[in-house]
C-alpha positions as CSV (number, residue, x, y, z in Angstrom):
1,X,-2.3,29.4,5.0
2,X,-2.0,25.6,4.8
3,X,1.6,25.7,3.7
4,X,2.4,28.2,6.6
5,X,0.9,25.8,9.1
6,X,2.7,22.8,7.6
7,X,6.0,24.7,7.8
8,X,5.5,25.9,11.3
9,X,4.7,22.4,12.6
10,X,7.2,20.6,10.4
11,X,4.5,18.7,8.5
12,X,5.6,17.4,5.2
13,X,3.6,16.4,2.1
14,X,1.6,13.2,2.7
15,X,1.6,13.6,6.5
16,X,-1.3,16.0,6.8
17,X,-4.3,13.7,7.2
18,X,-2.6,11.4,9.7
19,X,-1.2,14.3,11.7
20,X,-4.7,16.0,11.9
21,X,-6.4,12.8,13.0
22,X,-3.7,12.0,15.7
23,X,-3.8,15.6,17.0
24,X,-7.6,15.4,17.3
25,X,-7.4,12.0,19.0
26,X,-4.9,13.3,21.5
27,X,-7.1,16.4,22.2
28,X,-10.1,14.2,22.8
29,X,-8.4,11.7,25.1
30,X,-6.6,14.3,27.3
31,X,-9.7,16.6,27.5
32,X,-11.8,13.7,28.6
33,X,-9.3,12.6,31.2
34,X,-8.8,16.1,32.6
35,X,-12.6,16.5,32.9
36,X,-13.3,13.0,34.4
37,X,-10.3,12.8,36.8
38,X,-11.3,15.7,39.1
39,X,-14.8,14.3,39.4
40,X,-13.4,10.8,40.4
41,X,-10.9,12.4,42.8
42,X,-13.6,14.5,44.4
43,X,-15.9,11.5,44.8
44,X,-13.2,9.5,46.5
45,X,-12.1,12.3,48.8
46,X,-15.6,13.3,49.9
47,X,-17.2,9.9,50.1
48,X,-14.4,7.6,51.2
49,X,-11.9,9.9,52.9
50,X,-8.4,11.2,52.4
51,X,-7.0,8.9,55.1
52,X,-7.5,5.9,52.8
53,X,-5.2,7.3,50.1
54,X,-2.0,5.6,51.4
55,X,-3.8,2.2,51.0
56,X,-4.6,3.2,47.4
57,X,-1.0,4.1,46.7
58,X,0.1,0.6,47.7
59,X,-2.7,-1.0,45.5
60,X,-1.9,1.3,42.6
61,X,1.8,0.2,42.5
62,X,0.7,-3.5,42.3
63,X,-2.0,-2.7,39.8
64,X,0.4,-0.8,37.5
65,X,2.9,-3.8,37.5
66,X,0.1,-6.3,36.7
67,X,-1.5,-4.1,34.1
68,X,1.9,-3.5,32.3
69,X,2.6,-7.2,32.2
70,X,-0.9,-8.0,30.9
71,X,-1.0,-5.3,28.3
72,X,2.4,-6.1,26.9
73,X,1.4,-9.8,26.7
74,X,-1.9,-8.8,25.0
75,X,-0.2,-6.6,22.4
76,X,2.2,-9.3,21.6
77,X,-0.6,-11.8,20.8
78,X,-3.3,-9.7,19.1
79,X,-3.5,-7.3,16.2
80,X,-2.5,-3.8,17.6
81,X,-5.0,-2.2,15.3
82,X,-7.8,-4.2,16.9
83,X,-6.6,-3.5,20.4
84,X,-6.2,0.2,19.8
85,X,-9.8,0.4,18.5
86,X,-11.4,-1.8,21.2
87,X,-9.7,-0.3,24.2
88,X,-11.3,3.2,24.0
89,X,-14.7,1.7,23.5
90,X,-14.3,-0.7,26.4
91,X,-13.1,2.1,28.7
92,X,-16.0,4.3,27.7
93,X,-18.5,1.5,28.5
94,X,-16.7,0.9,31.8
95,X,-17.2,4.5,32.8
96,X,-20.9,4.4,31.8
97,X,-21.3,1.4,34.0
98,X,-19.3,3.1,36.8
99,X,-21.6,6.1,36.6
100,X,-24.6,3.8,37.1
101,X,-23.0,2.1,40.1
102,X,-22.2,5.5,41.6
103,X,-25.9,6.3,41.6
104,X,-26.4,3.2,43.7
105,X,-23.8,4.6,46.2
106,X,-21.9,1.2,46.4
107,X,-19.0,1.7,48.9
108,X,-16.4,-0.1,46.8
109,X,-17.1,1.7,43.6
110,X,-15.2,4.9,44.6
111,X,-12.0,3.0,45.3
112,X,-12.3,1.1,42.1
113,X,-12.9,4.3,40.2
114,X,-9.9,5.9,41.7
115,X,-7.6,3.0,40.7
116,X,-9.3,2.9,37.3
117,X,-8.6,6.6,36.8
118,X,-4.8,6.0,36.9
119,X,-5.3,2.8,34.8
120,X,-7.3,4.6,32.1
121,X,-4.7,7.4,31.9
122,X,-2.1,4.8,31.3
123,X,-4.2,2.9,28.7
124,X,-5.2,6.0,26.8
125,X,-1.6,7.1,26.4
126,X,-0.6,3.6,25.4
127,X,-3.3,3.8,22.7
128,X,-2.3,7.3,21.6
129,X,1.4,6.8,21.3
130,X,1.1,3.2,20.1
131,X,-1.1,4.3,17.2
132,X,1.2,7.3,16.4
133,X,4.1,4.8,16.2
134,X,2.2,2.8,13.6
135,X,1.3,5.9,11.5
136,X,4.7,7.6,11.6
137,X,8.1,6.0,11.2
138,X,11.1,6.8,13.4
139,X,12.2,9.9,11.5
140,X,8.7,11.3,11.3
141,X,8.2,10.6,15.0
142,X,11.2,12.9,15.9
143,X,9.5,15.8,14.2
144,X,5.8,15.2,14.9
145,X,5.6,13.5,18.3
146,X,6.4,16.8,20.1
147,X,3.4,18.3,18.2
148,X,1.2,15.5,19.5
149,X,2.5,16.0,23.0
150,X,1.6,19.7,22.7
151,X,-1.9,18.7,21.6
152,X,-2.2,16.5,24.7
153,X,-1.1,19.3,27.0
154,X,-3.5,21.7,25.3
155,X,-6.3,19.2,25.7
156,X,-5.5,18.8,29.4
157,X,-5.6,22.5,29.8
158,X,-8.9,22.9,28.1
159,X,-10.5,20.1,30.0
160,X,-9.2,21.3,33.3
161,X,-10.4,24.9,32.8
162,X,-13.8,23.5,31.6
163,X,-14.3,21.5,34.8
164,X,-15.6,24.3,37.0
165,X,-18.4,25.4,34.7
166,X,-19.3,21.8,34.0
167,X,-19.4,21.0,37.7
168,X,-21.7,23.9,38.3
169,X,-24.0,22.7,35.4
170,X,-24.1,18.9,36.0
171,X,-22.3,18.1,39.2
172,X,-19.1,16.1,40.0
173,X,-20.8,12.7,39.5
174,X,-21.6,13.4,35.9
175,X,-18.0,14.5,35.0
176,X,-17.4,10.7,34.5
177,X,-19.9,10.9,31.6
178,X,-17.7,13.5,29.9
179,X,-14.7,11.1,29.9
180,X,-16.8,8.3,28.6
181,X,-18.1,10.5,25.7
182,X,-14.5,11.5,24.9
183,X,-13.5,7.9,24.6
184,X,-16.3,7.2,22.2
185,X,-15.5,10.2,20.1
186,X,-11.8,9.2,20.1
187,X,-12.7,5.7,18.9
188,X,-14.3,7.3,15.8
189,X,-11.1,9.2,15.1
190,X,-8.9,6.2,15.8
191,X,-10.9,4.2,13.3
192,X,-10.2,6.8,10.6
193,X,-6.5,7.0,11.7
194,X,-6.0,3.3,11.4
195,X,-6.3,3.6,7.7
196,X,-3.0,5.5,7.8
197,X,-1.4,3.0,10.1
198,X,1.0,0.2,9.1
199,X,0.1,-3.1,10.7
200,X,2.8,-4.7,12.7
201,X,2.8,-8.5,12.2
202,X,2.0,-10.5,15.3
203,X,5.0,-12.6,16.2
204,X,4.6,-16.2,17.2
205,X,4.9,-16.9,20.8
206,X,8.1,-18.9,20.0
207,X,9.7,-15.9,18.4
208,X,8.8,-13.1,20.8
209,X,10.4,-12.7,24.3
210,X,7.9,-12.8,27.2
211,X,7.2,-9.7,29.3
212,X,9.2,-11.1,32.2
213,X,12.2,-11.8,29.8
214,X,12.0,-8.2,28.6
215,X,12.2,-6.9,32.2
216,X,15.0,-9.3,32.9
217,X,16.9,-8.0,29.9
218,X,16.3,-4.5,31.2
219,X,17.5,-5.5,34.7
220,X,20.7,-7.1,33.2
221,X,21.6,-3.8,31.4
222,X,20.8,-1.7,34.5
223,X,23.2,-3.9,36.5
224,X,26.0,-3.3,33.9
225,X,25.4,0.5,33.6
226,X,26.4,2.8,36.4
227,X,24.1,5.5,35.0
228,X,21.1,3.2,34.9
229,X,21.8,2.0,38.4
230,X,21.7,5.5,39.8
231,X,18.6,6.3,37.6
232,X,16.8,3.3,39.1
233,X,17.6,4.5,42.6
234,X,16.4,8.0,41.6
235,X,13.2,6.6,40.1
236,X,12.4,4.8,43.4
237,X,12.9,8.0,45.4
238,X,11.0,10.2,42.9
239,X,8.1,7.7,43.0
240,X,8.0,8.1,46.8
241,X,8.3,11.9,46.7
242,X,5.6,12.4,44.2
243,X,2.9,10.9,46.5
244,X,4.5,12.6,49.6
245,X,3.2,15.8,47.9
246,X,0.0,14.5,46.5
247,X,-1.2,13.1,49.9
248,X,-1.0,16.4,52.0
249,X,-2.2,18.4,49.0
250,X,-5.3,16.1,48.8
251,X,-5.8,16.5,52.6
252,X,-5.6,20.2,52.3
253,X,-8.1,20.3,49.5
254,X,-10.7,18.4,51.5
255,X,-10.2,20.8,54.4
256,X,-10.5,23.9,52.3
257,X,-13.5,22.8,50.2
258,X,-16.4,21.2,51.9
259,X,-18.4,19.4,49.1
260,X,-17.4,17.2,46.2
261,X,-18.5,19.8,43.5
262,X,-16.2,22.4,45.0
263,X,-13.3,19.9,45.2
264,X,-13.8,18.8,41.6
265,X,-14.0,22.4,40.4
266,X,-10.8,23.4,42.2
267,X,-8.8,20.4,41.2
268,X,-9.8,20.8,37.5
269,X,-8.9,24.5,37.3
270,X,-5.7,24.0,39.3
271,X,-4.5,21.2,37.1
272,X,-5.5,23.0,33.9
273,X,-3.7,26.2,34.8
274,X,-0.6,24.2,36.0
275,X,-0.5,22.3,32.7
276,X,-0.8,25.5,30.7
277,X,2.1,27.1,32.5
278,X,4.1,23.9,32.1
279,X,3.5,24.0,28.4
280,X,4.7,27.5,28.1
281,X,7.8,26.7,30.0
282,X,8.5,23.7,27.8
283,X,8.3,25.9,24.7
284,X,10.0,29.1,25.9
285,X,12.4,28.1,28.7
286,X,13.1,24.4,28.6
287,X,15.7,24.5,25.8
288,X,17.5,27.3,27.5
289,X,17.6,25.4,30.7
290,X,19.0,22.3,29.0
291,X,21.6,24.4,27.2
292,X,22.7,26.1,30.4
293,X,22.7,23.3,33.0
294,X,22.1,20.1,30.9
295,X,19.5,17.3,31.3
296,X,21.0,16.1,34.5
297,X,21.1,19.6,35.9
298,X,17.4,20.0,35.1
299,X,16.7,16.7,36.9
300,X,18.8,17.7,39.9
301,X,16.6,20.8,40.4
302,X,13.6,18.5,41.0
303,X,14.7,17.1,44.4
304,X,16.0,20.6,45.3
305,X,12.4,21.8,44.8
306,X,11.2,19.1,47.1
307,X,13.7,20.0,49.8
308,X,12.8,23.6,49.7
309,X,9.1,22.9,49.4
310,X,9.0,20.4,52.3
311,X,11.1,22.6,54.5
312,X,8.8,25.6,53.8
313,X,5.7,23.5,54.5
314,X,7.2,22.1,57.8
315,X,7.8,25.7,58.9
316,X,4.5,27.1,57.6
317,X,2.0,24.2,57.4
318,X,-0.6,26.1,55.4
319,X,-2.7,25.0,52.4
320,X,-1.1,27.7,50.3
321,X,2.3,26.4,51.0
322,X,1.6,22.8,50.1
323,X,-0.4,24.0,47.1
324,X,2.6,26.0,46.0
325,X,4.8,22.9,46.3
326,X,2.3,20.8,44.3
327,X,2.2,23.6,41.6
328,X,6.0,23.6,41.3
329,X,6.1,19.8,41.3
330,X,3.7,19.6,38.3
331,X,5.2,22.5,36.4
332,X,8.8,21.3,36.6
333,X,7.8,17.7,35.9
334,X,5.7,18.4,32.9
335,X,7.6,21.4,31.5
336,X,11.2,20.3,32.0
337,X,12.0,17.1,33.9
338,X,10.0,14.5,31.9
339,X,11.8,15.5,28.6
340,X,15.2,15.4,30.3
341,X,14.4,12.0,31.9
342,X,13.4,10.4,28.6
343,X,16.4,11.9,26.8
344,X,18.8,10.0,29.1
345,X,17.6,6.7,27.6
346,X,19.2,7.7,24.3
347,X,22.4,6.4,25.9
348,X,21.0,2.9,26.0
349,X,21.5,0.8,22.9
350,X,18.4,0.7,20.8
351,X,17.9,-3.1,21.2
352,X,17.9,-2.7,25.0
353,X,16.3,0.7,25.4
354,X,12.6,-0.3,25.8
355,X,13.4,-3.3,28.2
356,X,15.5,-0.9,30.3
357,X,12.8,1.8,30.4
358,X,10.2,-0.9,31.2
359,X,12.3,-2.2,34.1
360,X,13.0,1.2,35.6
361,X,9.4,2.5,35.3
362,X,7.9,-0.9,36.2
363,X,10.0,-2.0,39.1
364,X,11.9,0.7,41.1
365,X,9.4,3.5,40.4
366,X,6.4,1.3,41.5
367,X,8.3,0.1,44.6
368,X,8.7,3.8,45.4
369,X,5.0,4.3,45.1
370,X,4.2,1.4,47.3
371,X,6.8,2.5,49.9
372,X,5.2,6.0,49.9
373,X,1.9,4.4,50.8
374,X,3.5,2.4,53.6
375,X,5.5,5.3,55.0
376,X,2.5,7.6,54.9
377,X,0.4,5.1,56.8
378,X,3.0,4.7,59.5
379,X,3.9,8.4,59.8
380,X,0.2,9.5,59.9
381,X,-0.3,7.3,63.0
382,X,3.1,8.0,64.6
383,X,4.4,11.4,63.5
384,X,3.1,14.9,63.5
385,X,2.5,16.5,60.1
386,X,5.5,18.7,60.4
387,X,7.7,15.7,60.9
388,X,6.2,14.0,57.9
389,X,7.3,17.0,55.8
390,X,10.7,16.8,57.4
391,X,10.8,13.1,56.3
392,X,10.0,14.2,52.8
393,X,12.8,16.8,52.9
394,X,15.2,14.0,54.1
395,X,14.2,11.7,51.2
396,X,14.6,14.6,48.8
397,X,18.2,15.2,50.2
398,X,19.0,11.6,49.4
399,X,17.6,12.1,45.9
400,X,19.9,15.0,45.4
401,X,22.9,12.8,46.3
402,X,21.6,10.1,43.9
403,X,21.2,12.7,41.1
404,X,24.7,14.1,41.7
405,X,26.2,10.6,41.4
406,X,24.0,10.0,38.3
407,X,25.3,13.2,36.7
408,X,28.9,11.9,37.0
409,X,27.9,8.6,35.5
410,X,26.1,10.5,32.7
411,X,29.2,12.3,31.6
412,X,31.1,9.0,31.5
413,X,28.4,7.4,29.4
414,X,28.5,10.4,27.0
415,X,32.2,10.0,26.6
416,X,31.8,6.2,25.9
417,X,29.1,7.0,23.3
418,X,31.5,9.5,21.6
419,X,34.3,7.0,21.5
420,X,31.9,4.4,20.1
421,X,30.9,6.8,17.3
422,X,27.3,7.2,18.2
423,X,26.3,10.7,17.0
424,X,22.5,10.1,17.5
425,X,23.0,10.6,21.2
426,X,24.1,14.2,20.7
427,X,21.8,15.6,18.1
428,X,18.7,14.9,15.9
429,X,18.8,15.3,12.1
430,X,15.1,16.4,12.1
431,X,14.3,19.4,14.3
432,X,10.9,18.8,15.8
433,X,8.1,21.3,16.5
434,X,9.3,23.4,19.5
435,X,13.0,23.0,18.7
436,X,15.5,20.4,19.7
437,X,17.0,20.3,23.1
438,X,20.8,20.7,23.4
439,X,22.3,19.2,26.6
440,X,25.0,21.3,28.1
441,X,26.8,18.2,29.4
442,X,26.7,16.6,25.9
443,X,28.1,19.8,24.3
444,X,31.0,19.9,26.8
445,X,31.8,16.3,26.2
446,X,31.9,16.7,22.4
447,X,34.0,19.9,22.7
448,X,36.5,18.0,24.9
449,X,36.5,15.2,22.2
450,X,38.2,17.6,19.8
451,X,41.3,17.2,22.0
452,X,41.2,13.4,22.1
453,X,44.4,11.6,21.0
454,X,42.4,9.4,18.7
455,X,41.8,10.9,15.2
456,X,38.5,8.9,14.9
457,X,37.1,10.5,18.0
458,X,38.1,13.9,16.9
459,X,36.5,13.3,13.5
460,X,33.2,12.1,15.1
461,X,33.3,15.1,17.5
462,X,33.7,17.5,14.5
463,X,30.8,15.9,12.7
464,X,28.6,16.3,15.8
465,X,29.6,19.9,16.4
466,X,28.3,20.9,13.0
467,X,24.8,19.9,14.1
468,X,24.8,21.8,17.4
469,X,23.7,25.4,17.0
470,X,25.5,26.7,20.0
471,X,28.4,29.2,20.1
472,X,30.8,26.8,21.8
473,X,30.5,24.5,18.8
474,X,31.7,27.0,16.2
475,X,34.5,28.2,18.5
476,X,35.7,24.6,19.0
477,X,35.6,23.9,15.2
478,X,37.7,26.9,14.3
479,X,40.2,26.3,17.0
480,X,40.8,22.8,15.7
481,X,41.3,23.7,12.0
482,X,45.1,23.0,12.3
483,X,44.5,19.4,13.4
484,X,47.3,17.1,12.2
485,X,44.9,14.6,10.6
486,X,43.5,15.7,7.1
487,X,40.3,13.7,7.6
488,X,39.6,15.6,10.8
489,X,40.3,18.9,9.0
490,X,37.9,18.0,6.2
491,X,35.2,17.1,8.8
492,X,35.7,20.4,10.5
493,X,35.2,22.3,7.3
494,X,32.0,20.3,6.5
495,X,30.7,21.1,9.9
496,X,31.4,24.8,9.6
497,X,29.4,24.8,6.3
498,X,26.6,22.8,7.9
499,X,26.5,25.2,10.9
500,X,26.3,28.2,8.6
501,X,29.3,29.8,10.4
502,X,29.8,32.8,8.1
503,X,32.0,34.5,10.8
504,X,34.7,31.9,10.0
505,X,35.2,32.9,6.3
506,X,38.8,34.1,6.8
507,X,39.8,30.9,8.7
508,X,38.2,28.7,6.0
509,X,40.0,30.7,3.3
510,X,43.4,29.9,4.9
511,X,42.6,26.2,4.3
512,X,42.7,26.7,0.5
513,X,46.5,26.4,0.9
514,X,46.3,23.1,2.8
515,X,48.8,20.5,1.8
516,X,46.1,17.8,1.3
517,X,43.8,18.0,-1.8
518,X,40.8,16.6,0.1
519,X,41.0,19.5,2.6
520,X,41.4,22.1,-0.2
521,X,38.3,20.6,-1.8
522,X,36.3,20.9,1.4
523,X,37.5,24.4,1.9
524,X,36.2,25.4,-1.6
525,X,32.8,23.8,-0.9
526,X,32.6,25.4,2.5
527,X,33.5,28.9,1.2
528,X,30.9,28.6,-1.6
529,X,28.3,27.5,1.0
530,X,29.1,30.3,3.5
531,X,29.7,33.2,1.1
532,X,26.6,35.2,0.4
533,X,28.0,36.6,-2.9
534,X,30.0,33.9,-4.7
535,X,31.5,36.4,-7.1
536,X,33.6,37.7,-4.2
537,X,35.3,34.3,-4.1
538,X,37.1,34.7,-7.4
539,X,40.2,36.2,-6.0
540,X,40.6,33.4,-3.6
541,X,39.7,30.5,-5.9
542,X,41.4,31.5,-9.2
543,X,44.9,30.4,-8.1
544,X,43.5,26.9,-7.5
545,X,42.8,26.6,-11.3
546,X,46.5,25.7,-11.5
547,X,46.3,23.2,-8.6
548,X,48.4,20.1,-9.2
549,X,45.4,17.8,-8.4
550,X,42.8,17.4,-11.2
551,X,39.9,16.9,-8.8
552,X,40.7,20.3,-7.2
553,X,41.1,22.1,-10.6
554,X,37.8,20.7,-11.9
555,X,35.8,21.4,-8.8
556,X,37.2,25.0,-8.6
557,X,36.4,25.6,-12.2
558,X,32.8,24.5,-11.8
559,X,32.5,26.5,-8.5
560,X,33.7,29.6,-10.3
561,X,31.3,29.0,-13.3
562,X,28.4,28.7,-10.9
563,X,28.9,32.4,-10.2
564,X,28.9,33.4,-13.8
565,X,31.1,33.4,-17.0
566,X,34.9,33.3,-16.5
567,X,37.7,33.5,-19.0
568,X,39.8,30.6,-17.7
569,X,37.5,28.1,-16.0
570,X,36.0,26.7,-19.2
571,X,39.5,26.2,-20.7
572,X,40.5,24.2,-17.6
573,X,37.5,21.9,-18.0
574,X,38.0,21.5,-21.8
575,X,41.6,20.6,-21.2
576,X,40.7,18.0,-18.6
577,X,37.9,16.6,-20.8
578,X,40.4,15.6,-23.5
579,X,42.9,14.1,-21.1
580,X,44.0,10.6,-21.9
581,X,43.6,9.3,-18.3
582,X,40.1,8.0,-17.8
583,X,40.3,9.0,-14.1
584,X,40.7,12.7,-15.2
585,X,37.6,12.5,-17.4
586,X,35.7,10.9,-14.6
587,X,36.7,13.8,-12.3
588,X,35.3,16.3,-14.8
589,X,32.0,14.4,-15.2
590,X,31.6,14.2,-11.4
591,X,32.2,18.0,-11.2
592,X,29.6,18.6,-14.0
593,X,27.2,16.3,-12.2
594,X,27.4,18.4,-9.0
595,X,26.9,21.5,-11.1
596,X,24.0,20.3,-13.2
597,X,24.4,23.1,-15.8
598,X,23.7,22.6,-19.5
599,X,27.3,23.7,-20.2
600,X,28.5,20.1,-19.7
601,X,25.7,18.4,-21.7
602,X,27.7,17.7,-24.9
603,X,30.7,16.2,-23.1
604,X,28.5,14.1,-20.8
605,X,26.5,12.7,-23.8
606,X,29.7,11.9,-25.7
607,X,31.1,10.2,-22.6
608,X,28.3,7.7,-22.6
609,X,30.1,6.1,-25.5
610,X,33.6,6.3,-24.0
611,X,35.9,3.3,-24.2
612,X,36.2,3.0,-20.4
613,X,33.4,1.8,-18.3
614,X,34.3,4.1,-15.4
615,X,33.7,7.1,-17.7
616,X,30.4,5.8,-19.0
617,X,29.3,5.2,-15.4
618,X,30.1,8.8,-14.4
619,X,28.4,10.1,-17.7
620,X,25.1,8.4,-16.8
621,X,25.0,10.3,-13.5
622,X,26.1,13.5,-15.2
623,X,23.4,13.6,-17.9
624,X,20.5,13.0,-15.5
625,X,21.8,15.8,-13.3
626,X,22.0,18.2,-16.2
627,X,18.6,17.4,-17.9
628,X,16.4,14.7,-16.6
629,X,13.9,14.8,-19.5
630,X,16.4,14.8,-22.3
631,X,18.5,12.1,-20.7
632,X,15.8,9.5,-20.5
633,X,16.3,8.1,-24.0
634,X,20.1,8.1,-23.6
635,X,19.9,6.3,-20.3
636,X,17.5,3.7,-21.7
637,X,20.1,3.0,-24.4
638,X,22.8,2.7,-21.7
639,X,20.7,0.0,-19.9
640,X,22.0,-2.3,-22.7
641,X,25.7,-1.6,-22.0
642,X,28.0,-4.6,-22.1
643,X,29.4,-3.7,-18.7
644,X,27.2,-4.6,-15.7
645,X,28.5,-1.6,-13.6
646,X,27.5,0.8,-16.3
647,X,24.0,-0.8,-16.5
648,X,23.7,-0.4,-12.8
649,X,24.7,3.3,-12.9
650,X,22.2,3.9,-15.7
651,X,19.5,2.1,-13.7
652,X,20.3,4.3,-10.7
653,X,20.1,7.4,-12.9
654,X,16.8,6.4,-14.3
655,X,15.6,5.9,-10.7
656,X,16.4,9.6,-10.1
657,X,14.0,10.6,-12.9
658,X,11.3,8.7,-11.1
659,X,7.7,8.0,-12.3
660,X,8.0,9.8,-15.7
661,X,10.5,7.1,-16.7
662,X,8.4,4.2,-15.8
663,X,6.5,3.6,-19.1
664,X,9.6,3.9,-21.2
665,X,11.5,1.4,-19.1
666,X,8.6,-1.1,-19.2
667,X,8.5,-0.7,-23.0
668,X,12.3,-1.4,-23.1
669,X,11.6,-4.9,-21.6
670,X,10.5,-5.9,-25.1
671,X,14.1,-5.3,-26.5
672,X,16.2,-8.4,-25.6
673,X,19.5,-6.4,-25.2
674,X,17.8,-4.0,-22.7
675,X,15.9,-6.6,-20.6
676,X,18.4,-7.1,-17.9
677,X,19.2,-3.4,-17.5
678,X,15.5,-2.4,-17.6
679,X,14.8,-4.8,-14.7
680,X,17.6,-3.2,-12.7
681,X,16.0,0.2,-13.4
682,X,12.5,-1.0,-12.4
683,X,14.0,-1.8,-9.0
684,X,14.6,1.9,-8.5
685,X,11.1,3.0,-9.6
686,X,7.6,2.7,-8.2
687,X,5.8,0.2,-10.5
688,X,2.3,1.3,-9.6
689,X,0.2,1.6,-12.8
690,X,2.4,-0.8,-14.8
691,X,1.8,-4.0,-12.9
692,X,-0.2,-5.6,-15.6
693,X,2.4,-5.1,-18.3
694,X,5.2,-6.3,-16.0
695,X,3.1,-9.4,-15.1
696,X,2.5,-10.1,-18.8
697,X,6.2,-9.8,-19.6
698,X,6.9,-12.2,-16.7
699,X,4.5,-14.7,-18.0
700,X,5.8,-14.5,-21.6
701,X,9.4,-14.8,-20.3
702,X,8.6,-17.8,-18.1
703,X,6.9,-19.4,-21.1
704,X,10.1,-18.9,-23.2
705,X,12.1,-20.4,-20.3
706,X,9.9,-23.5,-20.3
707,X,10.1,-23.8,-24.1
708,X,13.9,-23.7,-24.1
709,X,14.0,-26.1,-21.2
710,X,11.9,-28.6,-23.1
711,X,14.2,-28.2,-26.1
712,X,17.2,-28.8,-23.8
713,X,15.6,-32.0,-22.5
714,X,15.1,-33.2,-26.0
715,X,18.6,-32.3,-27.1
716,X,20.2,-33.6,-23.9
717,X,20.2,-37.2,-25.0
718,X,22.0,-36.5,-28.3
719,X,25.7,-37.4,-28.5
720,X,28.6,-35.6,-30.2
721,X,30.5,-32.4,-29.5
722,X,28.2,-30.2,-31.6
723,X,25.1,-31.6,-29.9
724,X,26.6,-31.1,-26.5
725,X,27.4,-27.4,-27.3
726,X,23.9,-26.9,-28.6
727,X,22.4,-28.5,-25.4
728,X,24.4,-26.2,-23.2
729,X,23.3,-23.2,-25.2
730,X,19.7,-24.2,-24.8
731,X,20.2,-24.7,-21.1
732,X,21.8,-21.3,-20.7
733,X,19.0,-19.5,-22.6
734,X,16.4,-21.3,-20.5
735,X,18.0,-20.3,-17.2
736,X,18.5,-16.7,-18.4
737,X,14.7,-16.3,-19.2
738,X,13.8,-18.0,-15.9
739,X,15.9,-15.5,-14.0
740,X,14.4,-12.6,-15.9
741,X,10.9,-13.9,-15.1
742,X,11.6,-14.3,-11.4
743,X,13.1,-10.8,-11.3
744,X,10.0,-9.3,-12.9
745,X,7.7,-11.1,-10.5
746,X,9.8,-9.9,-7.6
747,X,9.1,-6.3,-8.7
748,X,5.4,-6.9,-8.0
749,X,5.9,-8.1,-4.4
750,X,9.0,-6.9,-2.6
751,X,11.9,-5.3,-4.6
752,X,14.4,-6.9,-2.2
753,X,13.3,-10.3,-3.6
754,X,14.9,-9.4,-7.0
755,X,18.5,-10.1,-6.0
756,X,19.3,-13.6,-7.1
């Protein structure tokens, strides 16, 4: 059961505890927020009045900017672990204090609570995702962050649906207590999760850029990028449009429901159901939408929804109409648009990505929120409600134009990324829970890249297409198999194998007759990968046993033998094994290494004593591939090889054995001829459990270095040729022992310190 769940959610060994804790934390925080927020909204709407909301929007924009600056500065100066633990407790205590002030019916508390509601949502997501970034590295985040996002959506749904019965039981005022309790429970979980987190060192104030400098860096990149300029304009407009819907929806709710309990119950259930539907759309439909119309197409639909929704509301100014627009707004934003929006930032270089995101979200978007407040204030006093909706439709039409221009800039940015050789923009190596989103625009740009005049661009395009599980990718790969560049043809074959394109077997078979050996090799490997029954390959592969290139003959022989005994393949390998050219023997060993079958054991062992270092290097890798346990003693012996490159290869091979080799390698430190190679091998191994013996060796070696250094000092004053030679020898021995001691100590701290 546990393995099934781990497989379903892409959880790998060692990640279970951290994942469970973070999922629980996300559930608690979002459940608490979705219970407390309807209560706070209801208190403001019923006790302050919906007409004051535009003022709150203006204040919210300023508060968001100030809070972002303050938080970024705080996180740069204090331990993140401490901040992430203290913030939930502080927010929980603040909500308890607010509940007491609500009982006193202080006029200002409702406005403060409304602003605090948005602030707390921002803070709790900062804590949640910040802690998750400390627990998981970048590669883990690609797989597991979607699972955490799903947990957050599930928590929001549960909390929203629970609001109505909770309101009936305790009243809207006490929903605030539910959020406070959720913060305290989350703090307990966070404390446990912090044990899994890696602390990020606090940079000195001289080393780290200020928040303002970060935003300035983001602004500079936005100025240089056509795509980011249009995205900034779009963020401003979308910030305005969001509250152009929220305001009339809030007004309609207060007209439909007369008391705060009814308002809180409706808002909670409405948001819970909306979030649940958005979650289902994100799982079941979002990827299909991205594959059909692309990320930019998905974003363009958002202002289209606004145009249609505002037009319908202007014609039919009913609560059901504005509620329908609010429903579509939330569903499309949470289910489709947010993911597409975040994906666009992959086109920003990693070093500038966060400053750029901070600028767009912190400046244009907040300006849009403030402008929404100003326009709503003016229009409420000057225009009829139908004209306000017409104004919203006009703003949405401008947003459509902005999105259309951004989509053209997006295709240009994709083409630039392709020419710059940036495959991460187009695919993810780790498929996350819920699947990876393939952007139709990105796929079309990569397919077009297969016709680029530059071979490097075609090669990168071929590599990317192998990671895109879409029909257009396979078709483009097959169509390009006659590319004039052999490296491109090899990349095409690798991609067909990676894509599992079994329908292309005949096309790949034709590449066995390619004029270039590297292409023939890739064709053999691709055929073996794609063929369900390798024995059926014999008729196609047997002619290549007479290939003029030794690397092709050896690889074909091994590939044939993988399928079972064969009358000719062993003879080909035996003939090549006795060849006079060291390069041919190396080729055989590399083929045997890739096979890993006991058939090649005797030749690989004998090759450890070959006259040529290149053969001994290859033999070290071959023996460990064939039999890790039996190869350990042989590799320990090879750690004393006279050639440094052989010792390095043997050390790497020992590292492939892993922890079972640790004790034997530490023991080998006692043998002078094996000392240097053993230290190289220990760089490849986890030394946990052998620190004491390594420290003892380091101390003894350092003592010998000091001893020989003292002898050198004593002999240094002697005159004569023999005395001078003796003095130099003592000096060399002293330095050698000193280097060995330092290398050993480096193993106990940071292995990167070992290189001298």
